[in-house]
N, C-alpha and C positions, 0 to 999 in steps of 0.2 A: 523391437525395443521386448526385457524382459519385464514380467510383471515379480511385483513386491507385494508382500502381508503385511498390512501396517496395523497397528492394536491401538484403536480407540472406544470411545463407549457407545454403547447403542443407541446410545439415542444422539448424541454425533453423528454417526453414522445414516441413521433414519433421517436425519435433518437433513442431512446434505443431500441423499439420496433424493427428498421431494424437492429441491431447489434446481436438483441437477434434472431431474420429470418435467418441474415445471418449462426449463426451456429445451426437453427435447432431448437429454442426452443422459445415455448410463450414466452412472455415477463413479466410473473409469474414465470416459471420457470430459465429464466436471473437473475432477482432479487432476487432470493433465491439464486440463485447457487451464484450470487455476493455479499449476504450478509456471506456465510460462506465462503469466499477466502479471503476476506478485512479484516485486523486486525484492534481492535480499537488502540485509542493512548497506553492504558493502556498494551496491549497485546503486542504491539510494543517494548513498555520499558521493561515489561517481558523478552520477546524474547531477545533484545540488551542486559541489564544485564545478562542474562544465557549463551550470546556468550562471553563477556567478564570474568567472571569467569571460562568460560571451557579456552579461551586463556592465564589467570592468574594458573590456573593449570598445564597446558602442558608446556608452557614456559615463564612463569612470565612475561607476555606480560601486563601492567597493564599503558596504558597511562591518563593523569590529564586531567581535564576537558576540560582547555586550550589546551590540546596537541588533545581533540577529535573536540572542537572548529577549530583548524587548519587543521586537516584531514578534514573537513566535507566543510570547504571551499574552502579545493583544487579539493574535488571531484567535486563541483558546478561548479568550474572555468574549470576543464578539461568538464564537461556535457555541461558546455555553448558554449566551442570549437567547440566540437565537434556535435555539433547541427546545421542543417540545416539550412542556412539564408532563 
């Protein structure tokens, strides 16, 4: 695999290097692992559609876009309540 140079602020590089070191990884290995573990928006959408399809087939659950938006808002509200202040 060819290496690439990426320009980021020094503070960000240093923070990522510290996180990597705490996990026993080089910055290069940490970033490679991160790239493999984080989904792109298209991958997230595909995974969500597959989950909705499975739920539809399994138990008929098929929320409308408005219901999904309401559920997302409720989840956001609950997460905000649970977040430390």
